[in-house]
VOKETOR-126138 format. One record per atom (N, C-alpha, C): x, y negated, z negated. Coordinates in steps of 0.2 Angstrom, whole numbers, plus 5000, padded with zeros to 4 digits. Atoms other than C-alpha are relative to their C-alpha. Layout:
BEGIN
XYZ;...
This chain:
BEGIN
499949935000;500150484846;500050035007;500149974993;499650514864;500749985004;499450024997;501250414870;500550054998;499449965002;502350524859;500050075004;500049944996;501650684867;500250005007;499950014993;501750614884;500850005001;499250005000;503650574881;500350074999;499749945001;503950744875;499950055006;500249974994;503050814890;500549985006;499550024994;504150714902;500750024999;499349985001;505750764893;500050085001;500049924999;505250954894;500050015008;500049994993;504950924913;500749995003;499350014998;506650854915;500550064999;499649955002;507450994906;500050065005;500149954995;506751114919;500249985007;499850014993;507451024934;500750025001;499349974999;508951144936;499950035007;500149974994;509451204952;499850075000;500750034999;507051584985;500149955006;500050054995;506951495001;499449955000;500650055001;505851335000;500149955006;500050054994;505351205013;499649944998;500450065000;504851025012;499649995006;500450004994;503351005024;500249955005;499850054995;504050855032;500550025005;499549974996;505450955039;499950075001;500149934998;505651125047;500650044998;499449965002;507351175040;500050034993;500149975007;507251305026;500749994996;499450005004;508551285012;500050044994;499949955005;509151394998;500049964993;500050035006;508751344980;500550044996;499549975004;510051374967;499850064995;500349955005;508951484956;499350035004;500649974997;507451604962;499449954998;500750045001;505751514964;499650024994;500449985005;504951624952;500249974993;499850035006;505951544938;499749934999;500450075000;505251374942;499350014997;500749995002;503551444940;499950024993;500149985007;503851534924;500249944995;499850065004;504751374917;499449955000;500650055000;503251264922;499550034996;500649975004;501951384915;500250004992;499850005007;502951394899;500049934997;500150075003;503051204897;499349984999;500750015001;501151194899;499850034994;500349965006;500851334886;500349974994;499850035006;502051254874;499749934998;500450065001;501251084876;499350014997;500749985003;499551164873;500150024992;499949985007;500251244857;500149944995;499850065005;501051084850;499449954999;500650045000;499450984854;499550034995;500449975004;498451114845;500250004992;499850005007;499451104829;500049934998;499950075003;499750914828;499549955002;500550054998;498450824838;499350024999;500749985002;496750834830;499549945000;500450065000;496050664833;499849985007;500250024993;495050604848;500349945002;499650054997;496050494859;499649935001;500450064999;494550374861;500149954995;499950045006;494850304844;500649955001;499450034999;496650264847;500049955006;499950034994;496450204865;499649934999;500350075001;495150064860;500449964996;499650045005;496250004846;500649975003;499350024997;497849994857;499949965006;500150054994;497049904872;499949934998;500050075002;497449724870;500149955006;499950054994;497349564881;500749985000;499350035000;498949494887;499949935000;500050075001;499249324881;500449965006;499650044995;499749204896;499849934999;500250075001;499849024896;499849975007;500350034994;499148894909;500550015006;499649994994;500748914920;500050065003;500149944997;500649094921;499450025004;500650004997;498849084925;500049975007;499950044994;499248964939;500450045005;499549964996;500649074946;499650075002;500449944998;499449224945;499549995006;500550024995;498149134955;500350005007;499650004994;499449094968;500250065003;499849934998;500049274969;499450035003;500649974997;498249334972;499949975007;500150034994;498149214986;500550035006;499549974996;499749274994;499850075002;500249934999;499149454992;499450015004;500650004995;497449415000;500249995007;499850024993;498249335015;500450065003;499649944998;499549485016;499550065002;500449944999;498149615015;499649995006;500450014994;497049525028;500550005006;499650004995;498549505039;500250075002;499949924998;498949695038;499550035004;500549974996;497249735043;499949985007;500050034994;497249615057;500550035005;499449974996;498949675064;499850075001;500149934999;498449855062;499450015005;500549994995;496849835072;500249975007;499750034994;497649715085;500550045003;499549964998;499149825087;499750065004;500349944996;498049975093;499749985006;500350034994;497349865107;500549975005;499550044996;498849765113;500750034999;499349985001;500349865106;500150065004;499849944996;501250025113;499550054998;500449945000;500250175116;500350064996;499649955004;501650275108;499950004993;500150015007;501150315090;500749994996;499450015004;503050315085;500349935002;499750074998;503350145093;499549954998;500650055002;501750055086;500050004992;500050025007;501749975069;499350024996;500750005003;499850005066;499950074996;500149945004;499950185060;500450004993;499750015006;501350155047;499749954995;500350065004;500549995041;499450034996;500649975004;498850095037;500250054996;499949945004;499450265032;500549994994;499550005005;501050225023;500049944996;500050065004;501050045017;499349994996;500750015004;499150025013;499850064996;500449955003;498450195009;500550044995;499549975005;500050275001;500349954996;499650045004;501150134996;499649964995;500450045005;499750024988;499750054995;500349955005;498950184980;500550024995;499549995005;500650224971;500149944996;499850065003;500950044967;499449994994;500650015004;499150044959;500150044993;499949965006;499750174946;500449964995;499650045004;501050054940;499749934998;500250075001;500249884941;499249994998;500750015001;498349924939;499649995007;500450004994;496949914951;499949925002;500150074997;497149744960;499650005006;500349994994;496249804975;499349955000;500650045000;494549714970;500249935002;499950075000;495449544970;500449995007;499650014994;496449574987;499750035006;500449974995;495149674997;499949965006;500050044994;495349615015;499249995002;500750004998;493449655018;499649954996;500350055004;492949555003;500249935002;499750064998;494049415009;499649975006;500450024994;493149415026;499349984998;500750015002;491449425017;500049934996;500050075003;491949275006;500049945004;499950054995;492449175021;499349995003;500650014997;490749205029;499549974995;500450035005;489849165013;500149924999;499850075001;490748995012;499749965006;500350044995;490048945029;499350015001;500850005001;488248985024;499750075002;500349934999;488049175028;499950034993;500149975007;487149245013;500150085000;499949935000;487849415009;500050034993;500049985007;487949424990;499450034998;500649975003;486149454987;499850065003;500249934997;485549634989;499349995003;500750004997;484049655001;499650074997;500349935002;483749834994;500450024994;499649975006;484249914977;500450065002;499649954998;485650034979;499750074997;500449945003;484850214976;500550034995;499649975006;485550294960;500250075003;499849934997;485550464969;500550005005;499450004995;486750404982;500750004997;499349995003;488150384970;500649975004;499450014996;489850384978;500050045007;500049954994;489250504993;500349965006;499750044994;489650365006;500850005000;499250005001;491450344999;500350075001;499749934999;491650534999;499950025007;500149984993;490950555017;500649965004;499450034996;492250425023;500750034999;499449965002;493650515013;500050065005;500049944996;493150675022;500249985008;499950024993;493150585039;500749985001;499350024999;494850505036;500550065000;499649955000;495650665031;499950055007;500249964994;494750755046;500449975006;499650034995;495550625057;500750015000;499349995001;497250645050;500250065002;499849944999;497250825052;499850035007;500349974994;496250865068;499949965006;500150054994;496150705079;500749985001;499450024998;497650655089;500149934998;499950075003;498450505080;500249955005;499850054995;498450355092;499849934996;500250065003;498450175087;499349975002;500650024997;496950145098;499450034996;500549965004;495950285088;500049974993;500050035006;496450205072;499749935000;500350065000;495950035077;499250005001;500749994999;494250095083;499750034993;500249975006;494050195066;499949944995;500150055005;494350035056;499549955002;500650054998;493149925067;499450034998;500649975002;491850055064;499950004992;500050015008;492250055045;499849934998;500250075002;492149865045;499349995001;500750014999;490449865053;499550034995;500449965005;489749995041;500049964994;499950045006;490449895027;499649945000;500450064999;489649735033;499350014999;500749985000;488049815035;499850024993;500149985007;488149895018;499949954995;500050065004;488449735010;499449965001;500650044998;487049645019;499450044997;500549965003;485849785013;500050004992;500049995007;486449824996;500449954995;499750055003;487449674991;500850024998;499349995001;489349654987;500250054995;499849975006;489449724970;499850085000;500149935000;488549894972;500350035005;499749974994;489249924989;500850024998;499349995001;491049904984;500250044994;499849965006;490949984967;499850075001;500249935000;490150144973;500050035007;500049974994;490050164992;500649995004;499450014996;491750094998;500550044998;499549955001;493050225000;500649974996;499450035003;494550114996;499949984993;500150025007;493750034981;500050064995;500149945004;493250204974;500750034999;499449965001;494950284977;500549964996;499550045004;496050134970;499749994993;500350005007;494850124955;500250064996;499849945003;495150304951;500750014998;499250005001;497050294953;500249954995;499950055004;497050134944;499950024992;500149995007;496450214928;500650034997;499449975003;498150294925;500549944999;499550055001;498950124925;500049974993;500050035006;499550034909;499749935000;500350074999;498649874915;499350015002;500750014998;496849834917;499849935001;500250074999;495949684924;499349994999;500750015000;494349604920;499949945005;500150054996;493549494933;499649954997;500450065002;492749324931;499350005003;500749994997;491249384941;500149985008;499850024993;492149314957;500650045003;499349984997;493849334965;500649994996;499550015005;494849284950;500050054994;499949965006;495549384936;499949964993;500150035006;494849334919;500450024995;499649985005;495849434908;500450065002;499649954999;497349554909;500150044993;500049965006;497349704896;500550055001;499549955000;498849814892;499750064996;500249945003;498449994887;500550055001;499649944999;499250164885;500050035007;500049974994;499750244901;499550065000;500549954999;498350364907;499449994995;500650015005;497150304893;499449985004;500650024996;495950234906;499650065002;500349934998;495550414911;499650024994;500449985005;494850434894;499549954997;500450055003;493950274891;499350005003;500649994997;492550314903;499950065003;500149944996;491750454912;499549995006;500450024994;490950464929;499350024999;500750005001;489050454930;499750045005;500349974994;488750544946;500550065003;499649954998;489250714953;500449995006;499650024994;489950634969;500749984998;499350025002;491350564959;500450064998;499649935001;491850744953;500250035007;499849974993;491850804972;500549955003;499550054998;492850644976;500750024997;499449985003;494150694963;500350075002;499849934998;494150874968;500350005007;499850014993;494350824986;500749975001;499450035001;495850714981;500550065000;499549945002;496650884975;500050055006;500149954995;495951004988;500249985007;499850024993;496250905004;500850005000;499350005000;498050884999;500350075001;499849935000;498251064996;499950035007;500249984994;497351105012;500549985006;499650034995;498450985022;500750044999;499449965001;499951085014;500050075003;500049934998;499351255019;499750015007;500349984994;498351245035;500450015006;499549994994;499851235047;500650044998;499449955002;500951365038;499950065003;500049934998;501351535044;499550044997;500549965004;500351615030;499349995003;500750014998;498751525035;499850025007;500149994993;498951545053;500050085001;500049924999;499451735052;499450034997;500649975004;497951765040;499450015005;500650004995;496751725055;500250055005;499849954994;497751815069;500050074998;499949935001;498151975060;499350034998;500649975001;496351995054;499550005006;500550004995;495351935069;500250045006;499849964994;496352035082;499650074999;500349945001;495752195075;499250004999;500750015002;494052135069;499549995006;500450024995;493452065085;500250035007;499849974994;494252175098;499550045004;500649974997;492652265102;499649955005;500450064996;491952095109;500349995007;499750014994;493252095123;500350065004;499749944997;493952265126;500749995002;499450014997;495352255138;500149945003;499950064997;495052085144;500349954996;499650045004;496451985137;499949925001;500250074999;495951815145;499449984996;500650025004;494251825137;500250004992;499750005007;495151875120;500349944998;499650065002;496251725121;499549944999;500550055000;494851605125;499650004993;500449995006;493751675111;500449984993;499750005006;495051685098;500349924999;499850075001;495751505101;499449964998;500650045002;493951435099;499950014993;500149985007;493751535083;500549974995;499450035004;495451475077;499949934998;500250075001;494951295079;499549994994;500650005005;493351325069;500350024993;499749975006;494351425056;500449944996;499650055003;495551275053;499649954997;500450065002;494251145052;499550024994;500549985005;493051245041;500450014993;499650005006;494451265028;500049944996;500050065003;494451085025;499449994996;500650015003;492651085021;499850044995;500149955005;492651235011;500449994993;499550015005;494151195000;499849974994;500250045006;493351064988;499550044997;500549965003;491951184985;500350064996;499649955003;493151324981;500349984993;499850035006;493951214969;499549984995;500650015004;492251164962;499850064996;500249945003;491851344959;500450024994;499549985006;493451384949;499949954994;500150055006;493151224939;499450014996;500649985003;491451264935;500050064996;499949935004;491851444930;500449994994;499650025006;493251374919;499649974994;500450035005;492051264910;499450044997;500549955002;490651394909;500350054995;499649965005;491951504900;500149974994;499950045006;492351364888;499449994996;500650015003;490551334885;499850064996;500249945003;490151514881;500450024994;499649995005;491651534870;499949964994;500150055006;491251384859;499350004998;500750015001;489351404861;499849934999;500150075000;489251224865;499349995003;500650024998;487551144867;500049955006;500050054994;488151024881;499950045006;500249974994;487551064898;500750005004;499449994996;488851124911;500149945005;499950064996;488550964922;500349954995;499750055004;488950854907;500850024999;499349985001;490550954903;500449995007;499650014994;491050944922;500249935001;499950074999;490850754922;500549984994;499650025005;491750734905;500750025001;499349984999;493350834910;500249985007;499850024993;493350764928;500649965001;499450054999;494650624926;500650034997;499449975002;495850744917;500350045006;499749974994;496150814935;500349955004;499750054996;496650654942;500850005000;499249994999;498550664937;500250055004;499849944996;498650834945;499949985007;500150024993;497850764961;500549955002;499650054998;498950614961;500850035001;499349984999;500650704958;500150055005;499949964995;500350834970;499949975007;500050044994;499850704983;500749975001;499450035000;501450614979;500650055003;499549954998;502550774981;499950025007;500249984993;501650824997;500349955005;499850054995;502050655005;500749974999;499450035002;503750624997;500549995005;499550014995;504850655011;499849965006;500350044994;503650585024;500149924998;500050075002;503650415014;500749985001;499350024999;505550415014;500249985007;499950014993;505650435033;499649945002;500450054997;504250315037;500249934997;499850065003;504850175025;500749985003;499450014996;506550185034;499949975007;500250024993;505750165051;499649945000;500550065000;504550025046;500449945002;499750074998;505849875048;500150005007;499950004992;506249925066;499349995003;500750014997;504349935070;499749934999;500250075001;503949765062;500449955004;499650054996;505449685070;499850005008;500350004993;504749745087;499449965001;500550044999;503249645084;500249935002;499850074998;504149485085;500649995004;499450004995;505549535097;500650004997;499349995004;506949565084;500250075000;499649935000;508149705086;500250024993;499849985006;508249795070;500550065001;499649945000;509649925067;499650065000;500449945001;508950095070;500150034993;500049975007;508450185054;500550065000;499549945001;509750315047;499850065003;500249934998;508650465050;499950015008;500149994993;508450425069;500749985003;499350024997;510350385072;500250075004;499849944996;510950495086;500650044997;499549975003;512450545075;499850044994;500349975006;511350615061;499550055002;500549964999;510250765061;499449974996;500650035003;508450735056;500050004992;500050005007;508750785038;500749984997;499350015002;510550725037;500049954994;499950055005;510150575025;499650034994;500449985006;509150685013;500350064997;499749945003;509850805000;499450044998;500749975001;508450935000;500050034993;500049985007;508951004983;499749954996;500350065004;508550834976;499349995001;500750014999;506950824985;499650054997;500449955003;506350994979;500049994992;500150015007;506850954961;499649944998;500550055001;505950794962;499350025000;500749984999;504350874968;499850044994;500249965005;504451004955;499949964993;500050045006;504750874941;499449965000;500650045000;503350764947;499450044999;500649965000;502050904949;500050034993;500049985006;502550974932;499849954995;500150065005;502450804923;499249985001;500850014999;500650774931;499650054996;500449955003;500050944924;500149994993;499950015007;500750904907;499549954998;500450055001;499850744907;499250025000;500749975000;498250834912;499850044994;500149955006;498450964898;499849954994;500150055005;498550814886;499349975000;500750044999;497050724893;499450054998;500549955001;496050884893;499950024993;500149995007;496450914875;499649954996;500350065003;495950744869;499250005002;500750004998;494350764879;499650064997;500349945004;494050934871;499849984993;500150025007;494150854854;499349964999;500750045000;492650744859;499450045001;500649964997;491650874868;499950074995;500149945004;491951024856;500349994993;499850025006;492050964838;500350064996;499749945004;493151064826;500650035003;499449974997;494951124828;499950065004;500149934997;494451304831;499749995007;500350014994;493251254845;500449975005;499650044995;494451134853;500550055003;499549964998;495751264854;499850065004;500349954996;494651404860;499849975007;500250034993;493951284874;500549995004;499450024995;495651244880;500350065003;499749944997;496151424884;499950005007;500249994993;495151434900;500349945004;499750064997;495751254904;500750005001;499349994999;497551294901;500150055006;499849954994;497451444913;499849965006;500150044994;496651324926;500649965002;499550044999;498051204924;500650045002;499449964998;499451334925;499950035007;500149984993;498551404941;500149955005;499950064995;498551234949;500749995001;499350014999;500351214945;500450055004;499749954996;500851384952;499849995008;500250014994;499751354967;500349945004;499750064996;500451174971;500750025002;499349994998;502251234970;500150055005;499949954995;501951384980;499849975007;500150034994;501151284994;500649965003;499450044998;502651164994;500550045003;499549964998;503751314998;499850045007;500249964994;502751385013;500349975006;499750034993;503651375030;499449995004;500550024996;502651295043;500050055006;500149954994;501951395058;500349975006;
């Protein structure tokens, strides 16, 4: 049943991909859309409302019953198991090599970020590329984690790291992972991106990881405190494949399941996971808006008149003061955005609770619906970095070739005979972004509906509870598409 509705949602999203000045954030050239932007917004909102109405009429059974019944182990023979083990070894070596090259290139490679392979390897291949691959093939990161490979090697030579010296505090939850996530995005937005800075960041992270494993043990640290493990685990819940470990580094069982059903099969146990998911959404939104004309002008237009009494006619003092305040304004936005999203999320659930007179606590509802936001965060993340990925993957071969002294043909986008956007049809880029964003929101509406069937028993309560959540989803859709169209400052 769930797959049927997802297919219908995907079809509806494709129908809306018909050809307002818009701007893809990776480029600075505005382009005209064949139809006004507001038509896209109305079309997307209408699709979500129709999806909600159809679900309310036909879907009245909690998805958990179906999900557990349809998740089944993949039957593989001895030959396939052996091939799988060899593939894992190759992936571990490749992951360890990428980490080593990334760190080493920061110290011995070019100081020019555009001529050094370290930044694309980390940001594009590992963080973005592996994250998007995880949605398709499942969360393989626990089996190829380069830090786990290093720790396993140390254990084989007699360094005891598996046994915890201290119990991992339950109150700590995933806050360490959230803290590094914040630090990572802060570095991306506000720190000059250099290969050396990235190498230092990864060395610090490696030292903290090793210390955390020594104190709390491998299992608790990598399940709750390690940013990459938490991030790929959440993203992997959308995949149609899941893996069970044998307690070590090997895969015991491969299970097939319906796409996105992993988001319904379990719920987060700690509020830090909710903030982590909301930061996945809000940090991408802030990355899209913080350098736009709108966000920049909002500060300068308001602060000039508000603070003029502080400097009078002294323009030099005004410039220095305003520039300092502007930097604070930009950085404070990143810290405040996840809490603004949290306020709207809680307000939506509070309204649903009051309408249905549910006895569930607001905290319980917040955790139960948490994973229904993951598809929205993921698709907006993909739409935001879509053009960036195209450019970076085309430049990657030449950067890798420079490591071994091989001249690779310059990428198409950097050809002297082609403009920066010459190889990209921007109308197709925009349609792809709209379609991906809409599809993710349709999936989230479906997931929220099935979660509501479990949280608010009775069709009437389910439908009533979904009205505030539907408004939230429509708002997220409009906000995401609007940010994608904003011209850069």
